[in-house]
MARKOLTI-54367 format. One record per residue (C-alpha): z, y, x; residue number from 1. Coordinates in nm, 3 decimals, always signed. Layout:
N
ATOM         z         y         x   num
ATOM         Z         Y         X   NUM
...
end
This chain:
195
ATOM         z         y         x   num
ATOM    +4.855   +12.909   +10.843     1
ATOM    +4.904   +13.101   +11.073     2
ATOM    +4.977   +13.464   +11.103     3
ATOM    +4.719   +13.728   +11.140     4
ATOM    +4.754   +13.934   +11.464     5
ATOM    +4.675   +14.277   +11.297     6
ATOM    +4.573   +14.441   +11.027     7
ATOM    +4.372   +14.786   +11.025     8
ATOM    +4.440   +15.096   +10.815     9
ATOM    +4.156   +15.068   +10.569    10
ATOM    +4.218   +14.705   +10.560    11
ATOM    +4.587   +14.796   +10.397    12
ATOM    +4.518   +15.135   +10.209    13
ATOM    +4.301   +14.870    +9.980    14
ATOM    +4.577   +14.640    +9.885    15
ATOM    +4.742   +14.614    +9.547    16
ATOM    +5.036   +14.853    +9.579    17
ATOM    +5.403   +14.774    +9.464    18
ATOM    +5.749   +14.895    +9.483    19
ATOM    +6.087   +14.691    +9.390    20
ATOM    +6.140   +14.677    +9.050    21
ATOM    +6.464   +14.532    +9.023    22
ATOM    +6.744   +14.617    +8.934    23
ATOM    +6.924   +14.852    +9.175    24
ATOM    +7.316   +14.975    +9.203    25
ATOM    +7.379   +15.307    +9.306    26
ATOM    +7.693   +15.378    +9.477    27
ATOM    +7.849   +15.702    +9.497    28
ATOM    +8.221   +15.692    +9.407    29
ATOM    +8.460   +15.502    +9.673    30
ATOM    +8.536   +15.338    +9.278    31
ATOM    +8.232   +15.160    +9.350    32
ATOM    +8.220   +15.027    +9.682    33
ATOM    +8.452   +14.719    +9.676    34
ATOM    +8.302   +14.513    +9.361    35
ATOM    +7.939   +14.618    +9.462    36
ATOM    +8.002   +14.455    +9.826    37
ATOM    +8.150   +14.150    +9.667    38
ATOM    +7.875   +14.105    +9.558    39
ATOM    +7.662   +14.131    +9.846    40
ATOM    +7.890   +13.971   +10.041    41
ATOM    +7.791   +13.610    +9.819    42
ATOM    +7.551   +13.567    +9.991    43
ATOM    +7.452   +13.472   +10.357    44
ATOM    +7.079   +13.633   +10.431    45
ATOM    +7.016   +13.978   +10.246    46
ATOM    +6.756   +14.266   +10.355    47
ATOM    +6.908   +14.569   +10.477    48
ATOM    +6.808   +14.922   +10.591    49
ATOM    +6.924   +15.259   +10.657    50
ATOM    +6.766   +15.633   +10.543    51
ATOM    +6.851   +15.961   +10.750    52
ATOM    +6.807   +16.309   +10.651    53
ATOM    +6.475   +16.394   +10.825    54
ATOM    +6.480   +16.569   +11.196    55
ATOM    +6.164   +16.817   +11.212    56
ATOM    +6.211   +16.956   +11.549    57
ATOM    +6.293   +16.784   +11.938    58
ATOM    +6.612   +16.626   +11.955    59
ATOM    +6.794   +16.672   +11.631    60
ATOM    +6.872   +16.364   +11.444    61
ATOM    +7.159   +16.344   +11.130    62
ATOM    +7.409   +16.053   +11.081    63
ATOM    +7.268   +15.817   +10.799    64
ATOM    +7.278   +15.908   +10.468    65
ATOM    +7.198   +15.583   +10.284    66
ATOM    +7.242   +15.165   +10.333    67
ATOM    +7.084   +14.979   +10.168    68
ATOM    +7.112   +14.608   +10.107    69
ATOM    +6.843   +14.368    +9.894    70
ATOM    +6.980   +14.003    +9.689    71
ATOM    +6.748   +13.823    +9.561    72
ATOM    +6.888   +13.961    +9.236    73
ATOM    +6.971   +14.330    +9.330    74
ATOM    +6.931   +14.615    +9.560    75
ATOM    +7.243   +14.858    +9.667    76
ATOM    +7.229   +15.221    +9.751    77
ATOM    +7.557   +15.333    +9.933    78
ATOM    +7.582   +15.707    +9.933    79
ATOM    +7.739   +15.651   +10.273    80
ATOM    +7.669   +16.113   +10.243    81
ATOM    +7.866   +16.105   +10.026    82
ATOM    +8.159   +15.797   +10.033    83
ATOM    +8.160   +15.801   +10.432    84
ATOM    +8.235   +15.457   +10.561    85
ATOM    +8.487   +15.250   +10.337    86
ATOM    +8.698   +14.948   +10.496    87
ATOM    +8.522   +14.669   +10.304    88
ATOM    +8.105   +14.883   +10.366    89
ATOM    +8.234   +14.843   +10.709    90
ATOM    +8.342   +14.535   +10.710    91
ATOM    +8.001   +14.397   +10.551    92
ATOM    +7.801   +14.520   +10.831    93
ATOM    +8.046   +14.335   +11.083    94
ATOM    +8.044   +14.031   +10.960    95
ATOM    +7.856   +13.829   +11.178    96
ATOM    +7.802   +13.492   +10.885    97
ATOM    +7.614   +13.763   +10.630    98
ATOM    +7.209   +13.786   +10.793    99
ATOM    +7.091   +14.148   +10.779   100
ATOM    +6.746   +14.150   +10.747   101
ATOM    +6.527   +14.449   +10.889   102
ATOM    +6.289   +14.611   +11.075   103
ATOM    +6.354   +14.745   +11.421   104
ATOM    +6.744   +14.688   +11.401   105
ATOM    +6.794   +14.862   +11.741   106
ATOM    +6.784   +15.240   +11.633   107
ATOM    +7.022   +15.121   +11.317   108
ATOM    +7.318   +14.953   +11.484   109
ATOM    +7.317   +15.291   +11.694   110
ATOM    +7.348   +15.484   +11.436   111
ATOM    +7.587   +15.292   +11.268   112
ATOM    +7.861   +15.296   +11.529   113
ATOM    +7.797   +15.636   +11.524   114
ATOM    +7.950   +15.652   +11.161   115
ATOM    +8.236   +15.416   +11.300   116
ATOM    +8.142   +15.099   +11.229   117
ATOM    +8.296   +14.927   +11.617   118
ATOM    +8.124   +14.639   +11.592   119
ATOM    +7.802   +14.612   +11.369   120
ATOM    +7.745   +14.174   +11.390   121
ATOM    +7.505   +13.956   +11.198   122
ATOM    +7.163   +14.149   +11.222   123
ATOM    +6.866   +13.990   +11.282   124
ATOM    +6.474   +14.148   +11.310   125
ATOM    +6.225   +14.059   +11.193   126
ATOM    +6.049   +14.142   +11.473   127
ATOM    +6.244   +13.805   +11.572   128
ATOM    +6.034   +13.649   +11.418   129
ATOM    +5.712   +13.660   +11.439   130
ATOM    +5.716   +13.854   +11.778   131
ATOM    +5.568   +13.469   +11.939   132
ATOM    +5.300   +13.464   +11.678   133
ATOM    +5.080   +13.756   +11.850   134
ATOM    +5.126   +14.016   +11.600   135
ATOM    +5.112   +14.379   +11.716   136
ATOM    +5.076   +14.583   +11.407   137
ATOM    +5.528   +14.569   +11.408   138
ATOM    +5.563   +14.824   +11.124   139
ATOM    +5.673   +14.766   +10.825   140
ATOM    +5.338   +14.847   +10.597   141
ATOM    +5.167   +14.659   +10.788   142
ATOM    +5.383   +14.352   +10.791   143
ATOM    +5.464   +14.351   +10.469   144
ATOM    +5.047   +14.447   +10.457   145
ATOM    +4.989   +14.124   +10.615   146
ATOM    +5.268   +13.859   +10.544   147
ATOM    +5.260   +13.937   +10.157   148
ATOM    +4.934   +14.046   +10.056   149
ATOM    +5.002   +14.419    +9.863   150
ATOM    +5.112   +14.719   +10.018   151
ATOM    +5.454   +14.975    +9.992   152
ATOM    +5.425   +15.362    +9.971   153
ATOM    +5.632   +15.542   +10.243   154
ATOM    +5.546   +15.873   +10.066   155
ATOM    +5.955   +15.928   +10.051   156
ATOM    +6.061   +15.879   +10.426   157
ATOM    +6.050   +16.238   +10.508   158
ATOM    +6.231   +16.353   +10.156   159
ATOM    +6.552   +16.439   +10.236   160
ATOM    +6.836   +16.193   +10.154   161
ATOM    +7.156   +16.408   +10.104   162
ATOM    +6.997   +16.530    +9.822   163
ATOM    +7.299   +16.573    +9.563   164
ATOM    +7.076   +16.347    +9.304   165
ATOM    +6.830   +16.027    +9.495   166
ATOM    +6.582   +16.069    +9.201   167
ATOM    +6.413   +15.759    +9.082   168
ATOM    +6.125   +15.796    +9.327   169
ATOM    +6.339   +15.856    +9.625   170
ATOM    +6.573   +15.484    +9.521   171
ATOM    +6.222   +15.277    +9.442   172
ATOM    +6.164   +15.380    +9.802   173
ATOM    +6.474   +15.290    +9.944   174
ATOM    +6.526   +14.970    +9.704   175
ATOM    +6.205   +14.865    +9.821   176
ATOM    +6.231   +14.858   +10.165   177
ATOM    +6.515   +14.640   +10.217   178
ATOM    +6.339   +14.426    +9.902   179
ATOM    +6.057   +14.372   +10.137   180
ATOM    +6.247   +14.290   +10.429   181
ATOM    +6.374   +13.969   +10.245   182
ATOM    +6.060   +13.865   +10.044   183
ATOM    +5.894   +13.889   +10.445   184
ATOM    +6.150   +13.609   +10.516   185
ATOM    +6.124   +13.431   +10.260   186
ATOM    +5.727   +13.402   +10.277   187
ATOM    +5.776   +13.323   +10.659   188
ATOM    +6.041   +13.017   +10.571   189
ATOM    +5.804   +12.882   +10.272   190
ATOM    +5.463   +12.918   +10.536   191
ATOM    +5.723   +12.705   +10.794   192
ATOM    +5.655   +13.021   +11.025   193
ATOM    +6.078   +12.997   +11.083   194
ATOM    +6.280   +12.685   +11.039   195
end
């Protein structure tokens, strides 16, 4: 099977909406970090994403507020705006043996360095698997539609990720972004488009 090169917004909007429905582990205290990282480190390939407080003015930017890691069983959300960058999380982010799959990771990696992760390693951009297949649409929403056949909501993208409490919609949105990265990878493997 070959991949489509592009999909229109109308085609995406006609697809059924899906979101991550599994277990979400929210880590907002340092006491929960070690156990969560130990669970994630059991996997060699995980979905990855970050969220930051949105900036609405030119030149304005904010540090990463949330780190998302998707395993086949759970999605872990680390509220780094509350817990900082504990050593186990930094170790995970620098572990070259754990492949962290994501979309447009260049800025995420720069932002991780700003948070004090000296040597982020093990990042694999989904684009690297499909750029030689002629795919033109490269955003997560359109790639999800083309490869997985459903659409994901982006309506929480500009919500405040530094809120005192992350509501359920924010948590599901954040979990979904990391989860679909893992699902896209699995589908590309199933279609024998990656080795």
